[in-house]
C-alpha positions as a printed Julia matrix, in Angstrom:
501×3 Matrix{Float64}:
 -79.87  62.91    4.9
 -83.36  61.3     6.03
 -83.96  58.1     4.64
 -86.97  56.25    4.43
 -87.69  52.7     3.98
 -91.06  50.88    2.87
 -91.23  47.22    2.63
 -87.84  46.41    4.03
 -85.48  47.44    6.57
 -82.28  47.27    4.78
 -80.06  49.78    6.6
 -76.61  48.68    6.53
 -76.74  48.84    2.39
 -78.34  51.95    1.81
 -76.36  53.58    4.47
 -73.28  52.45    3.16
 -74.43  53.8    -0.29
 -75.41  56.93    1.19
 -71.53  57.73    2.53
 -70.15  56.48   -0.84
 -71.94  59.13   -3.04
 -72.66  61.62   -0.12
 -69.56  61.47    2.04
 -70.95  64.59    4.07
 -74.42  63.28    5.08
 -74.97  60.93    7.99
 -78.39  58.88    7.95
 -81.03  60.42    9.9
 -84.55  58.33   10.3
 -87.13  61.28   10.73
 -90.49  62.59    9.12
 -89.25  64.66    5.81
 -90.59  68.25    5.99
 -91.1   69.92    2.31
 -88.08  70.46    0.16
 -85.73  68.6     2.46
 -83.11  66.34    1.23
 -84.17  62.63    1.45
 -84.3   59.1    -0.04
 -87.24  57.09   -0.46
 -86.51  53.58   -0.91
 -89.21  51.12   -1.38
 -89.19  47.44   -1.93
 -92.1   45.25   -3.32
 -92.15  41.85   -3.63
 -94.27  39.67   -6.22
 -94.13  35.53   -6.55
 -91.69  36.19   -9.47
 -89.76  39.29   -8.57
 -88.43  41.62   -5.84
 -88.41  45.33   -7.11
 -87.13  48.0    -5.24
 -87.28  51.54   -6.6
 -85.38  54.45   -4.9
 -86.42  58.26   -5.41
 -83.83  60.85   -4.04
 -84.31  64.45   -3.56
 -80.69  66.3    -3.01
 -80.42  70.4    -3.39
 -83.21  70.61   -5.43
 -83.0   67.53   -7.89
 -84.7   64.48   -8.12
 -83.46  61.34   -9.55
 -85.1   57.46   -9.88
 -83.37  54.15   -9.64
 -85.05  50.94  -10.34
 -83.72  47.28   -9.94
 -85.52  43.82   -9.98
 -84.15  40.53   -8.82
 -86.07  37.52   -9.66
 -87.23  34.99   -6.84
 -86.34  31.64   -6.45
 -88.06  29.4    -4.4
 -85.47  26.83   -4.1
 -83.58  29.17   -2.16
 -82.52  29.5     1.73
 -83.93  32.37    3.25
 -80.44  33.54    3.88
 -79.92  33.52    0.26
 -83.19  35.07   -0.54
 -82.79  37.99    1.52
 -79.36  38.58    0.02
 -81.06  39.06   -3.18
 -83.53  41.41   -1.91
 -81.12  43.26   -0.38
 -78.96  43.26   -3.79
 -82.41  44.72   -5.47
 -82.17  47.8    -2.67
 -78.86  48.84   -2.97
 -78.8   48.56   -6.93
 -81.81  50.61   -7.17
 -80.39  53.45   -4.33
 -76.77  53.14   -6.53
 -78.62  54.1    -9.55
 -80.56  57.07   -8.27
 -77.35  58.22   -6.57
 -75.16  58.27   -9.71
 -77.74  60.04  -11.53
 -78.1   62.66   -9.26
 -74.5   62.84   -8.69
 -72.62  61.99  -11.93
 -70.33  59.72   -9.52
 -69.3   56.51  -10.21
 -67.84  55.17   -6.89
 -64.21  52.7    -7.3
 -66.68  49.92   -5.67
 -69.5   50.5    -7.69
 -72.47  49.13   -5.85
 -70.86  47.01   -3.53
 -71.4   47.85   -0.33
 -70.28  44.9     2.14
 -67.22  44.73    4.22
 -65.89  41.58    2.64
 -66.31  42.08   -1.48
 -64.13  39.08   -2.2
 -66.81  36.88   -0.76
 -68.99  37.76   -3.56
 -65.94  36.8    -6.01
 -65.46  33.48   -3.97
 -68.95  32.28   -4.27
 -69.03  33.06   -7.79
 -65.62  30.96   -8.37
 -66.7   28.14   -6.45
 -70.1   28.11   -8.52
 -67.77  27.21  -11.31
 -67.49  30.61  -13.2
 -64.21  31.47  -14.84
 -62.28  34.54  -13.64
 -63.31  36.59  -16.8
 -66.76  35.59  -15.92
 -66.55  37.09  -12.63
 -65.0   40.06  -13.88
 -67.93  40.77  -16.25
 -70.19  40.6   -13.61
 -68.66  42.85  -11.12
 -68.45  44.92  -14.21
 -71.84  44.99  -15.75
 -73.94  44.19  -12.3
 -71.99  46.04   -9.55
 -70.36  48.67  -11.46
 -66.58  48.04  -10.14
 -63.7   49.75  -11.49
 -61.39  47.54  -13.2
 -58.32  47.83  -10.43
 -60.99  46.98   -7.62
 -62.47  44.25   -9.68
 -58.91  42.73   -9.91
 -58.46  43.16   -6.46
 -61.44  41.58   -5.49
 -60.62  38.43   -7.57
 -57.28  38.04   -6.91
 -57.93  38.22   -3.0
 -60.97  35.88   -3.5
 -58.12  33.43   -4.95
 -55.98  33.49   -1.92
 -59.19  32.88    0.17
 -59.73  29.72   -1.94
 -56.21  28.49   -1.72
 -56.41  28.96    2.04
 -59.74  27.32    2.72
 -58.66  24.21    0.66
 -56.26  23.42    3.27
 -58.71  23.82    6.54
 -60.16  20.64    8.3
 -63.71  20.82    9.57
 -62.21  21.01   13.21
 -59.78  23.68   12.93
 -60.19  27.23   14.71
 -57.72  30.23   14.93
 -57.15  31.82   18.32
 -57.01  35.45   19.04
 -55.56  37.35   22.74
 -56.2   40.77   22.97
 -54.28  43.04   25.29
 -55.95  46.45   25.25
 -53.12  48.54   26.2
 -51.18  50.94   24.02
 -48.22  53.62   24.99
 -50.9   56.48   24.19
 -54.15  56.43   21.89
 -53.54  57.44   18.56
 -56.13  59.91   16.82
 -57.7   57.72   14.41
 -58.22  54.65   17.2
 -61.4   53.82   18.11
 -60.1   50.42   19.48
 -60.92  49.9    23.28
 -57.24  50.41   24.78
 -56.19  52.17   27.39
 -52.85  54.13   27.71
 -50.41  52.47   30.36
 -49.46  55.56   31.49
 -52.98  56.4    33.06
 -53.68  52.62   33.82
 -50.62  50.91   34.44
 -51.86  49.36   37.77
 -54.35  47.18   35.59
 -52.15  45.31   33.36
 -50.86  42.49   36.03
 -54.41  41.81   37.07
 -55.47  41.91   33.66
 -52.83  39.11   32.86
 -53.91  37.48   36.08
 -57.41  36.99   34.75
 -56.05  36.12   31.22
 -53.8   33.51   32.29
 -57.12  31.82   33.96
 -59.18  32.16   30.72
 -56.58  30.91   28.87
 -56.29  27.79   31.25
 -60.32  27.09   30.89
 -60.44  27.87   27.0
 -57.44  25.24   26.51
 -59.63  22.68   28.37
 -63.01  23.44   26.31
 -60.62  23.43   23.0
 -59.15  20.13   23.52
 -62.37  18.6    25.1
 -64.57  19.81   22.06
 -62.04  18.16   19.68
 -60.7   21.46   17.84
 -57.23  22.25   16.56
 -55.48  25.55   16.47
 -55.04  26.54   12.9
 -53.41  30.06   13.86
 -52.66  32.23   16.43
 -52.65  36.27   16.6
 -52.11  38.38   19.61
 -53.35  41.98   18.74
 -54.51  44.99   20.87
 -54.18  47.58   21.47
 -50.32  46.75   21.45
 -48.88  43.7    23.13
 -45.36  44.57   23.14
 -46.53  47.31   25.74
 -45.96  44.46   28.13
 -42.78  44.4    29.67
 -40.44  41.29   28.24
 -41.15  39.2    31.73
 -44.94  39.93   31.22
 -44.52  38.74   27.58
 -42.8   35.62   28.87
 -44.96  34.59   31.37
 -48.16  34.98   29.04
 -46.54  32.99   26.2
 -45.27  30.27   28.31
 -48.65  29.91   30.17
 -50.11  29.85   26.22
 -47.78  27.35   24.81
 -47.9   25.19   27.77
 -52.15  25.31   27.99
 -52.88  24.8    24.27
 -51.38  22.05   21.78
 -49.91  24.29   19.05
 -48.81  21.2    17.32
 -50.71  21.97   14.11
 -50.41  25.87   14.37
 -49.26  27.15   10.83
 -48.86  30.78   12.1
 -48.01  32.37   15.18
 -48.25  36.04   15.04
 -47.92  38.96   17.65
 -48.66  42.31   16.85
 -45.72  44.83   17.79
 -47.57  47.77   16.49
 -45.87  50.71   18.24
 -42.25  51.37   17.02
 -41.59  52.84   20.85
 -42.57  49.64   22.62
 -39.74  47.21   21.01
 -36.28  46.25   22.14
 -34.22  43.49   21.65
 -34.97  41.88   25.0
 -38.68  41.78   23.72
 -38.24  40.36   20.29
 -35.82  37.72   21.77
 -38.62  36.7    23.76
 -41.18  36.12   21.32
 -38.15  34.35   19.3
 -37.86  32.01   22.01
 -41.74  31.12   22.1
 -42.08  30.48   18.58
 -43.3   33.56   17.04
 -42.71  33.58   12.95
 -44.66  36.48   12.17
 -44.74  39.91   13.36
 -46.85  43.21   12.79
 -45.2   46.62   13.13
 -47.37  49.44   12.42
 -45.68  52.89   11.59
 -48.67  54.05    9.91
 -46.42  56.82    8.74
 -43.05  58.15    8.28
 -43.74  61.77    7.89
 -42.85  63.25   11.14
 -45.44  66.08   11.15
 -48.16  63.18   10.38
 -47.06  61.11   13.28
 -47.29  64.07   15.28
 -51.01  64.82   14.58
 -51.99  61.32   15.26
 -50.26  61.05   18.78
 -47.33  59.31   18.01
 -44.0   59.62   19.85
 -41.46  58.41   17.69
 -40.04  60.24   14.42
 -39.17  58.88   10.9
 -35.58  59.64   11.66
 -35.99  57.34   14.62
 -36.71  54.65   12.16
 -33.58  55.28    9.96
 -31.16  55.79   12.68
 -32.25  52.8    14.51
 -31.53  50.31   11.51
 -27.96  50.73   12.48
 -28.49  50.96   16.21
 -30.79  48.35   16.77
 -33.29  50.3    18.67
 -37.06  51.47   17.95
 -38.3   50.29   14.35
 -34.84  49.58   13.58
 -35.7   46.1    14.64
 -36.86  45.76   11.06
 -33.66  44.98   10.37
 -32.56  43.17   13.7
 -35.97  41.2    13.82
 -34.96  39.88   10.06
 -31.61  38.98   10.97
 -32.79  37.16   14.44
 -35.02  35.09   12.56
 -38.24  35.91   11.96
 -39.69  34.69    8.96
 -42.02  37.15    8.26
 -42.48  40.94    8.74
 -45.23  43.05    8.11
 -45.96  46.79    8.5
 -49.14  48.65    8.62
 -49.71  51.93    6.78
 -52.84  54.2     6.31
 -53.58  56.45    3.37
 -55.38  59.73    4.0
 -54.07  60.16    7.76
 -54.56  64.12    8.92
 -51.81  66.3     7.45
 -50.52  63.46    5.05
 -50.12  64.39    1.36
 -49.79  61.99   -1.77
 -46.2   62.99   -1.85
 -45.7   62.16    1.86
 -47.71  58.76    1.22
 -45.62  57.84   -1.34
 -42.22  58.71    0.25
 -43.76  56.63    3.26
 -44.31  53.5     1.14
 -40.95  53.76   -0.36
 -39.31  53.59    2.66
 -41.13  50.67    3.99
 -40.29  48.77    0.75
 -36.83  49.33    1.48
 -36.5   47.7     4.86
 -37.33  44.12    3.67
 -40.85  43.79    5.05
 -42.3   40.86    3.21
 -46.34  42.12    4.21
 -47.38  45.46    3.67
 -50.63  46.11    4.68
 -52.38  49.72    3.25
 -55.21  50.97    5.16
 -57.5   53.8     4.41
 -58.57  55.99    6.73
 -61.78  55.23    8.69
 -63.38  58.15   10.38
 -64.75  55.99   13.29
 -66.89  57.34   16.24
 -65.05  57.87   19.37
 -61.64  58.87   17.87
 -60.23  62.39   18.25
 -60.21  62.8    14.92
 -63.8   63.39   14.66
 -63.86  65.59   18.13
 -60.69  68.09   16.91
 -59.86  70.01   14.18
 -58.06  67.81   11.96
 -56.97  68.56    8.16
 -57.77  65.27    6.41
 -56.92  64.78    2.82
 -59.68  64.6     0.34
 -60.89  61.25   -1.4
 -58.96  62.37   -4.58
 -56.01  62.39   -2.25
 -56.74  59.36   -0.88
 -57.28  57.99   -4.26
 -53.8   58.92   -5.63
 -51.98  57.44   -2.66
 -53.63  53.98   -2.92
 -53.18  54.33   -6.96
 -49.48  54.61   -6.17
 -49.49  51.75   -3.44
 -50.94  49.49   -6.08
 -48.67  50.2    -8.7
 -45.42  50.38   -6.66
 -46.27  46.96   -4.7
 -47.04  44.92   -7.93
 -43.63  46.34   -9.15
 -42.06  44.88   -6.05
 -43.71  41.86   -6.81
 -46.24  41.9    -4.0
 -49.84  40.74   -4.45
 -52.85  41.7    -2.64
 -53.99  38.56   -0.4
 -56.83  39.66    1.83
 -59.05  42.96    1.72
 -61.87  44.47    3.72
 -63.81  47.53    3.92
 -64.93  49.5     6.85
 -67.61  52.3     7.51
 -66.86  56.14    7.09
 -63.79  54.98    5.12
 -62.17  58.16    2.82
 -63.3   57.99   -0.53
 -65.41  54.51    0.2
 -61.97  52.96   -0.53
 -60.45  49.65    1.02
 -57.63  47.84    3.43
 -55.52  45.67    1.19
 -53.03  43.41    2.58
 -50.19  42.74    0.14
 -47.26  40.28    0.62
 -44.56  38.56   -1.69
 -45.36  35.2    -2.55
 -45.47  32.42    0.11
 -45.83  35.43    2.61
 -49.35  35.43    3.19
 -51.04  36.22    6.63
 -53.26  33.23    6.9
 -55.17  34.77   10.25
 -56.26  37.66    8.38
 -57.86  35.58    5.33
 -59.4   33.4     7.97
 -61.03  36.17    9.96
 -61.95  38.6     7.13
 -63.51  35.88    4.81
 -65.1   34.08    7.76
 -63.68  30.65    6.58
 -63.78  29.05   10.3
 -64.63  30.22   14.0
 -62.09  32.26   15.91
 -61.73  32.0    19.8
 -61.21  35.68   21.09
 -60.03  36.0    24.44
 -59.23  39.05   26.57
 -60.8   42.32   26.53
 -62.34  44.46   23.83
 -62.74  41.51   21.31
 -65.38  39.45   19.86
 -65.5   35.6    19.11
 -66.94  34.65   15.83
 -68.43  31.21   15.41
 -68.71  30.0    11.69
 -70.53  26.56   10.43
 -69.67  27.25    6.83
 -71.72  23.97    5.81
 -74.81  25.75    6.69
 -73.61  29.25    6.09
 -74.22  30.02    9.78
 -72.2   32.86   11.86
 -72.67  33.87   15.49
 -70.8   35.82   17.75
 -70.49  36.9    21.22
 -68.82  40.02   22.36
 -66.44  40.43   25.18
 -66.26  43.05   27.93
 -65.1   45.88   26.43
 -62.86  47.62   29.04
 -60.03  46.03   31.29
 -61.75  46.92   34.51
 -64.87  45.2    33.37
 -62.96  42.2    32.14
 -61.02  41.66   35.42
 -64.51  41.58   37.3
 -66.99  39.91   35.25
 -65.58  36.56   35.3
 -69.17  34.88   34.38
 -68.85  36.9    31.1
 -65.66  34.69   30.29
 -67.57  31.32   31.11
 -70.39  32.32   29.21
 -68.79  33.18   25.89
 -66.44  29.86   26.19
 -69.9   27.75   27.05
 -71.36  29.24   23.79
 -68.23  28.71   21.71
 -68.41  24.77   22.86
 -72.27  24.3    22.38
 -71.66  25.85   18.61
 -69.26  23.49   17.79
 -70.86  20.71   19.38
 -73.89  21.37   17.6
 -72.19  21.63   14.22
 -71.41  17.83   14.45
 -74.97  17.38   15.57
């Protein structure tokens, strides 16, 4: 659909609303010809009000939505801009709802982090009931999503209360996988094709860890949580992982680290020797990501393990059977990731998958919604994707089944191009919250990222200031561009020194 903006350029909010109401459409910024589908979104400003008007013409029909927010001269520019964006997205929402007859589950909320809105209202002294009323009456959020939003906001507030100004989290990226999944757009390399890059990559990563640890110490910062992701970290051999974690633990002061998590994402990369290495180095949380336990779905997304492997391995201590093995070896927390809406999946298949995961004893289960990301094979090949209605059934079942199993939601976020414009939600039993997930998704403090493919996020919560530096995408670039590593660490140091003024 063609989009025309006047008086603003709030592309993100409008584009997200467009995807929620018109999932087959993509934003186009070109002159409109007579009779073409389009949306005209206008923002006018006066000393007292911001007034947004959206007129949508779609398949021969036209609808109009109007929203107004009051101007408050006491607000910061950031807060004032947020109010202007609110007027714009509410005007688009009203016009789109009138022309389609649809109210998305998240209503007019378009941001990645809906829980931040609820957290802000709670911190301002509103009760949960008052927050619920605002989400219902102002943003038209469905009852279940309002509940998710408020519960995850409360988990965020609890995590925030335990933070000190000098706390940060540390992320290390391992951009290698056994194979590339069909839904994946992360920067990762198949080790089958790039095996020769692994050792040179680790050599540079060791040096970056040394430099980063020195910077953290000199800046007076403390590591609150550590997370190694990717890619698939357990693609590394047991010896490579042992050398990497030995160097990491010797370089950084992790005495105040309350969470040490490694993604063991692909079941076909795990064996007893690697699990022992993780335990020996203090790992207290592992994340295993089967995504589905339906064989035809696993084949469709490019996985090489089967659902039967899981069941057999519980007894044989192979493949994904390390769920039982890991618990027996002493890992306090085990997470499993699932995706609702994968190619060839059905609501019935998703239910079977979730029920099996609950039977394995994981204390964290993250339920993602498929995101149709640029660069993924799903967009390039002819896959059969479940409808938004089918994905809604999957998420509704997960919500009910997990609550019945005494799990509660503790973090959530949304992405572009998600099936049905739903969400990703982390669920856990009481006391098993993954703190790193809360810190990064709710932007509670800085995340120092090392390795290729990630980004460092620098957060000043007092002044509501966030800056990012992006890392080289590919292992080859990472190995060759040492000056980029130095620039990123220098930016991190300067940001935190300036915070202290």
